[in-house]
SEVOBA-737504 format. One line per 4 residues: number of its first residue (from 1); for each residue y, z, x of N, C-alpha, C, O. Coordinates in Angstrom, 1 decimal, padded with zeros to 4 digits, always signed. Last residue first. Example, Ala and Ser with C-alpha at 12.3 -4.5 7.8 and 13.67 -1.06 7.14 Angstrom:
2	-002.2:+007.1:+012.8:-001.1:+007.1:+013.7:+000.0:+007.9:+012.9:+001.1:+008.0:+013.4 ~ -005.7:+007.8:+013.2:-004.5:+007.8:+012.3:-003.3:+007.8:+013.2:-003.3:+008.5:+014.2
This chain:
114	+018.8:+031.2:-005.7:+018.3:+032.8:-005.2:+017.1:+033.2:-005.7:+016.6:+034.3:-005.4 ~ +019.1:+028.1:-004.4:+019.2:+029.4:-005.4:+018.5:+030.2:-004.9:+017.7:+030.1:-004.0 ~ +020.7:+025.2:-003.4:+020.3:+026.6:-003.3:+020.1:+027.3:-004.2:+021.0:+027.2:-005.1 ~ +019.8:+022.2:-004.2:+020.5:+023.2:-004.2:+020.0:+023.9:-004.0:+018.8:+023.8:-004.2
110	+019.8:+018.6:-003.5:+019.1:+019.6:-003.1:+020.0:+021.3:-003.3:+020.9:+021.5:-002.5 ~ +019.5:+015.3:-004.6:+019.8:+016.7:-004.6:+019.4:+017.8:-004.1:+018.2:+018.0:-004.4 ~ +019.1:+012.1:-004.0:+018.7:+013.3:-003.5:+019.9:+014.2:-003.8:+021.0:+014.0:-003.4 ~ +018.7:+008.7:-005.0:+019.6:+009.5:-005.0:+018.9:+011.1:-004.4:+017.7:+011.0:-004.6
106	+018.9:+005.3:-005.1:+017.9:+006.0:-004.5:+018.9:+007.4:-004.2:+019.7:+007.3:-003.3 ~ +019.5:+002.4:-006.1:+020.5:+003.7:-006.4:+019.2:+005.0:-006.4:+018.7:+005.5:-007.4 ~ +016.2:+000.6:-006.8:+018.2:+000.7:-006.9:+018.5:+002.3:-007.0:+017.9:+003.1:-007.7 ~ +013.8:-001.3:-006.8:+014.2:+000.0:-006.9:+016.2:-000.3:-006.4:+016.9:-001.2:-005.9
102	+010.5:-003.0:-008.1:+012.3:-003.3:-007.5:+012.7:-001.9:-007.8:+012.3:-001.3:-008.8 ~ +007.6:-004.1:-007.3:+008.6:-002.9:-008.0:+009.9:-003.7:-007.0:+010.1:-004.4:-005.9 ~ +004.7:-006.1:-007.6:+006.1:-006.2:-007.0:+006.9:-005.2:-007.8:+006.9:-005.4:-009.0 ~ +001.0:-005.4:-007.1:+002.2:-005.6:-008.2:+003.6:-005.5:-007.2:+003.4:-004.9:-006.2
98	-000.7:-003.8:-005.8:-000.2:-005.4:-005.3:+001.0:-006.0:-006.4:+001.7:-007.0:-006.2 ~ -000.4:-000.1:-005.2:-000.9:-001.1:-005.9:-000.6:-003.2:-005.4:+000.0:-003.4:-004.3 ~ +000.6:+001.9:-004.2:-000.4:+001.6:-003.7:-001.1:+000.5:-004.5:-002.3:+000.3:-004.3 ~ +003.9:+002.6:-003.2:+002.8:+001.5:-004.1:+002.1:+001.0:-003.5:+002.3:+000.1:-002.7
94	+005.8:+004.9:-002.9:+004.2:+004.4:-002.4:+004.0:+003.8:-003.6:+004.0:+004.3:-004.7 ~ +009.0:+006.3:-002.0:+008.1:+005.8:-003.0:+007.0:+005.1:-002.3:+007.2:+004.8:-001.1 ~ +010.0:+009.4:-000.6:+009.6:+008.0:-000.8:+008.8:+007.5:-001.8:+008.0:+008.2:-002.4 ~ +011.2:+012.0:+001.6:+010.7:+011.6:+000.1:+010.8:+010.2:+000.5:+011.4:+009.8:+001.5
90	+010.3:+014.5:+003.6:+010.1:+013.4:+003.4:+009.9:+012.8:+001.5:+009.1:+013.0:+000.6 ~ +011.2:+017.6:+005.4:+011.2:+016.9:+004.5:+011.4:+015.5:+003.9:+012.5:+015.2:+003.6 ~ +010.3:+019.7:+007.9:+010.6:+018.7:+007.8:+010.3:+017.8:+006.1:+009.2:+017.3:+005.9 ~ +009.7:+022.6:+009.8:+009.6:+021.9:+008.6:+010.9:+021.0:+008.4:+012.0:+021.3:+008.6
86	+011.1:+023.8:+012.3:+009.8:+022.8:+012.8:+009.8:+022.2:+010.9:+009.8:+020.9:+010.9 ~ +012.4:+026.8:+010.7:+012.4:+025.8:+012.0:+011.1:+024.7:+012.0:+010.1:+025.1:+011.6 ~ +012.4:+026.2:+007.0:+012.5:+027.0:+008.3:+012.5:+025.9:+009.5:+012.5:+024.6:+009.5 ~ +010.0:+026.1:+004.0:+011.3:+025.9:+005.1:+011.6:+026.7:+006.4:+011.0:+027.7:+006.6
82	+008.5:+027.1:+002.7:+008.3:+025.7:+003.0:+008.9:+025.2:+004.0:+008.6:+024.2:+004.8 ~ +009.2:+029.8:+002.0:+007.8:+029.8:+002.8:+007.5:+028.4:+003.0:+006.4:+028.1:+003.4 ~ +010.8:+029.7:+000.3:+011.4:+030.0:+001.2:+010.1:+029.9:+002.5:+010.2:+029.9:+003.7 ~ +009.9:+026.4:-002.0:+010.1:+028.5:-001.6:+010.7:+028.3:-000.3:+011.0:+027.2:+000.2
78	+011.4:+024.3:-003.9:+010.9:+024.2:-002.8:+010.9:+026.3:-002.1:+011.8:+027.0:-001.8 ~ +010.8:+022.7:-007.3:+011.3:+024.4:-006.6:+010.8:+024.6:-005.0:+009.7:+025.1:-004.9 ~ +011.8:+019.8:-008.2:+010.8:+020.5:-007.8:+011.7:+022.0:-007.2:+012.9:+022.2:-006.9 ~ +012.1:+016.8:-010.5:+012.3:+017.9:-010.3:+011.3:+019.2:-009.6:+010.2:+019.6:-010.2
74	+011.8:+013.4:-009.9:+011.5:+014.6:-009.7:+011.8:+015.9:-009.6:+011.9:+016.2:-008.5 ~ +012.4:+010.4:-012.0:+012.8:+011.2:-011.0:+011.6:+012.6:-010.9:+010.7:+012.6:-011.6 ~ +013.8:+007.1:-012.7:+012.4:+007.5:-012.8:+012.9:+009.2:-011.6:+013.6:+009.0:-010.6 ~ +014.9:+004.8:-015.1:+015.3:+005.8:-014.0:+013.9:+006.8:-014.2:+013.3:+007.2:-015.2
70	+013.8:+001.6:-015.7:+014.1:+002.8:-016.1:+014.6:+003.6:-014.7:+014.6:+003.2:-013.5 ~ +015.1:-001.9:-016.4:+015.1:-000.7:-015.0:+014.9:+000.3:-016.2:+015.4:+000.2:-017.3 ~ +011.8:-003.6:-017.4:+013.4:-003.3:-017.3:+013.9:-002.1:-016.3:+013.1:-001.4:-015.6 ~ +009.5:-004.2:-017.3:+010.0:-005.0:-016.8:+011.5:-004.7:-016.9:+012.4:-005.5:-016.6
66	+009.2:-002.3:-020.5:+008.2:-003.1:-019.0:+009.4:-003.9:-019.0:+010.1:-004.2:-020.0 ~ +010.7:+001.2:-020.8:+010.8:-000.5:-021.3:+010.0:-001.5:-019.7:+010.1:-001.4:-018.5 ~ +009.7:+003.4:-019.9:+009.7:+003.6:-021.0:+009.9:+001.8:-021.7:+009.4:+001.4:-022.7 ~ +008.1:+004.5:-017.0:+008.1:+003.6:-017.8:+008.5:+003.4:-019.3:+007.5:+003.2:-020.0
62	+006.9:+007.4:-016.5:+008.4:+007.4:-016.9:+008.6:+006.0:-017.1:+009.6:+006.0:-017.8 ~ +003.9:+006.7:-015.8:+004.3:+007.8:-016.8:+005.8:+007.7:-017.0:+006.0:+008.1:-018.1 ~ +004.3:+004.9:-013.5:+004.0:+004.1:-015.1:+004.1:+005.4:-015.9:+004.3:+005.1:-017.1 ~ +004.9:+006.6:-011.1:+005.9:+006.2:-011.7:+005.6:+005.1:-013.2:+006.6:+004.5:-013.8
58	+003.3:+010.0:-011.2:+003.0:+008.7:-011.6:+004.5:+007.6:-011.7:+005.3:+007.9:-012.6 ~ +004.5:+012.0:-008.7:+004.8:+011.7:-010.1:+004.5:+009.9:-010.1:+005.0:+008.9:-009.5 ~ +003.5:+014.4:-006.1:+003.9:+012.9:-006.2:+003.7:+013.1:-007.8:+002.9:+013.9:-008.3 ~ +003.2:+016.5:-003.1:+003.4:+016.1:-004.4:+004.3:+014.5:-005.0:+005.2:+013.8:-004.6
54	+002.5:+018.2:-000.3:+002.6:+016.6:-000.7:+002.5:+016.6:-002.3:+001.3:+016.6:-002.7 ~ +002.7:+020.4:+002.5:+002.8:+020.5:+001.2:+002.8:+019.0:+000.5:+003.5:+018.3:+001.4 ~ +001.8:+020.0:+005.1:+001.7:+021.1:+004.7:+002.0:+021.1:+003.0:+001.5:+022.0:+002.3 ~ +000.8:+017.8:+007.6:+001.4:+018.0:+006.0:+000.7:+019.4:+005.4:-000.5:+019.7:+005.4
50	+001.8:+018.0:+010.7:+001.0:+018.2:+009.8:+001.6:+017.9:+008.3:+002.8:+017.9:+008.1 ~ +004.0:+017.9:+012.5:+003.1:+016.7:+012.1:+002.5:+017.3:+011.4:+002.6:+017.6:+012.6 ~ +005.0:+020.9:+012.7:+004.6:+020.3:+013.6:+003.9:+018.9:+013.3:+002.9:+018.7:+014.0 ~ +005.0:+020.3:+008.6:+005.4:+020.8:+010.1:+004.3:+020.7:+010.7:+003.2:+020.5:+010.3
46	+006.3:+018.9:+006.1:+005.7:+019.0:+007.3:+005.6:+019.7:+008.3:+006.6:+019.5:+009.0 ~ +006.2:+017.5:+003.0:+007.2:+018.6:+003.5:+005.9:+019.1:+004.8:+004.8:+019.7:+004.5 ~ +007.1:+014.5:+000.4:+006.3:+015.5:+001.3:+006.8:+016.8:+002.5:+008.0:+016.7:+002.8 ~ +007.0:+013.1:-002.3:+007.8:+014.0:-001.5:+006.5:+014.9:-000.8:+005.6:+015.6:-001.2
42	+007.3:+010.2:-004.5:+006.4:+011.4:-003.3:+007.3:+011.9:-002.8:+008.3:+011.3:-002.6 ~ +006.2:+008.3:-006.8:+007.7:+008.6:-006.4:+006.8:+010.1:-005.6:+005.9:+010.7:-006.1 ~ +004.2:+005.1:-006.8:+004.3:+006.8:-007.2:+005.6:+007.0:-006.4:+006.1:+006.2:-005.6 ~ +002.2:+002.5:-008.5:+003.2:+003.2:-007.8:+003.9:+004.7:-007.6:+004.0:+005.3:-008.7
38	+000.7:+001.0:-009.9:+000.1:+002.3:-008.9:+001.0:+002.7:-007.8:+000.8:+003.1:-006.7 ~ +001.1:+000.8:-013.2:+001.5:+000.4:-011.9:+001.0:+001.4:-010.7:+001.1:+002.6:-010.9 ~ +000.7:-001.4:-016.1:+000.1:-000.4:-015.2:+000.6:-000.9:-014.1:+000.7:-002.1:-013.8 ~ +004.2:-001.9:-016.6:+003.0:-000.6:-016.6:+001.4:-001.9:-016.8:+001.2:-002.9:-017.5
34	+006.4:-003.5:-014.4:+005.7:-002.9:-015.7:+004.5:-002.2:-015.4:+004.0:-001.8:-014.3 ~ +009.4:-002.4:-013.0:+008.3:-002.4:-012.9:+007.6:-002.2:-014.1:+007.9:-001.2:-014.8 ~ +012.3:-001.0:-011.5:+011.9:-001.8:-012.5:+010.2:-002.5:-012.2:+009.9:-003.0:-011.1 ~ +013.7:+002.2:-011.1:+012.7:+001.2:-010.8:+012.6:+000.1:-012.2:+012.9:+000.4:-013.4
30	+016.2:+004.6:-009.9:+015.9:+003.1:-010.6:+014.9:+001.9:-010.3:+015.1:+001.0:-009.6 ~ +015.1:+007.5:-008.9:+015.7:+006.1:-008.4:+015.3:+005.4:-009.5:+014.3:+005.5:-010.1 ~ +015.8:+010.6:-007.7:+015.4:+010.0:-008.3:+015.6:+008.2:-007.9:+016.0:+007.8:-006.8 ~ +015.1:+014.6:-006.5:+015.3:+013.2:-006.5:+015.2:+012.1:-007.6:+014.4:+012.5:-008.5
26	+015.8:+017.9:-006.3:+015.9:+016.6:-007.2:+016.0:+015.3:-006.8:+017.2:+014.9:-006.7 ~ +015.1:+020.8:-005.7:+014.9:+019.5:-005.2:+015.1:+018.3:-006.4:+014.3:+018.1:-007.3 ~ +016.3:+024.0:-005.2:+016.0:+023.0:-006.2:+016.0:+021.5:-005.5:+016.9:+021.2:-004.8 ~ +015.2:+026.0:-003.0:+016.2:+025.0:-003.2:+015.2:+024.5:-004.3:+014.0:+024.4:-004.3
22	+015.2:+029.9:-002.2:+014.5:+028.8:-002.9:+015.4:+027.7:-003.3:+016.4:+028.0:-003.8 ~ +016.6:+032.0:-000.9:+015.5:+032.2:-000.7:+014.7:+031.0:-001.5:+013.5:+031.1:-001.4 ~ +020.0:+033.4:-000.2:+019.2:+032.2:-000.7:+017.6:+032.1:-000.5:+017.5:+032.3:+000.7 ~ +020.7:+035.9:+001.1:+020.2:+035.8:+000.0:+019.5:+034.4:-001.0:+018.8:+034.4:-002.1
18	+022.8:+033.7:+003.1:+022.1:+034.9:+002.9:+022.1:+034.8:+001.3:+022.9:+034.1:+000.6 ~ +021.9:+030.7:+004.2:+022.8:+031.3:+003.5:+022.1:+032.7:+003.2:+020.9:+032.8:+003.1 ~ +020.0:+029.3:+005.1:+020.5:+029.8:+006.7:+021.4:+030.9:+005.4:+021.5:+032.1:+005.8 ~ +018.1:+027.0:+004.3:+018.0:+028.2:+003.4:+018.5:+029.3:+004.5:+017.7:+030.2:+004.8
14	+018.6:+024.6:+005.6:+018.3:+024.5:+004.4:+018.9:+025.9:+003.5:+019.7:+026.0:+002.5 ~ +017.9:+024.3:+008.3:+019.1:+024.9:+008.2:+019.9:+024.7:+006.6:+021.1:+024.6:+006.4 ~ +015.5:+023.3:+008.6:+016.0:+024.6:+008.9:+016.9:+025.3:+008.9:+017.0:+026.5:+009.2 ~ +014.3:+021.0:+007.9:+014.6:+022.3:+006.7:+015.1:+023.2:+007.2:+015.3:+024.2:+006.4
10	+015.6:+017.9:+008.3:+015.0:+018.9:+009.1:+015.1:+020.0:+007.8:+016.0:+019.9:+007.0 ~ +014.6:+014.7:+006.3:+016.0:+016.1:+006.5:+015.1:+017.2:+007.4:+013.9:+017.2:+007.1 ~ +014.6:+011.4:+005.2:+014.2:+012.5:+006.2:+015.2:+013.6:+006.3:+016.4:+013.4:+006.4 ~ +013.5:+008.9:+002.9:+014.7:+010.0:+003.1:+014.1:+011.1:+004.2:+013.1:+011.7:+003.8
6	+012.1:+006.0:+003.8:+011.9:+007.2:+003.4:+013.0:+007.9:+004.0:+013.5:+007.7:+005.2 ~ +011.7:+002.9:+002.3:+012.3:+003.4:+003.2:+012.5:+005.1:+003.0:+013.0:+005.4:+001.9 ~ +008.7:+002.8:+000.5:+009.6:+002.5:+000.8:+010.9:+003.1:+002.0:+010.4:+004.1:+002.5 ~ +005.1:+001.4:+001.9:+006.2:+002.5:+001.6:+007.6:+002.3:+001.5:+008.0:+001.5:+002.3
2	+002.1:-000.2:+000.2:+003.9:-000.3:+000.9:+004.4:+000.9:+000.9:+004.2:+001.6:-000.1 ~ -001.1:+000.0:+000.9:-000.1:+000.1:+000.1:+001.4:-000.2:+001.1:+001.6:-000.5:+002.3
C-alpha cells in the first residue's frame, strides 16, 4: 500500500507545562474516495524506533458521499505515559488498497489538558 506524507513531531515538549497530564489530539483531512476503500487515517507513537501505540479509523466508515469530498477525522487522548523524551508522534494516511484516493487540507490540532 501507499502512505501519504507523514506529519511528525517530537513529543518531549508537549507536556512541559505544570499540571498538564494529557493531550487531546484531533486530526483530519478532506478525502475523495468511493466505498469500499481500504485506506485508513492513522497515527503512531514511537520510542527508540519501536511502535508503542498505533491506532487508525477506516476511511470508508466516514464516507457519506461516494466520489465526493468527505471530511475524515480522529479524536484521541494521549496520556502522559505516551510522551516524553525520545517519543515521536506520526500521523498519516495509509492506502492498503489499489483504488486511488485524493486528499486535501490535512490538519492537526493538539491541546494540553489536565
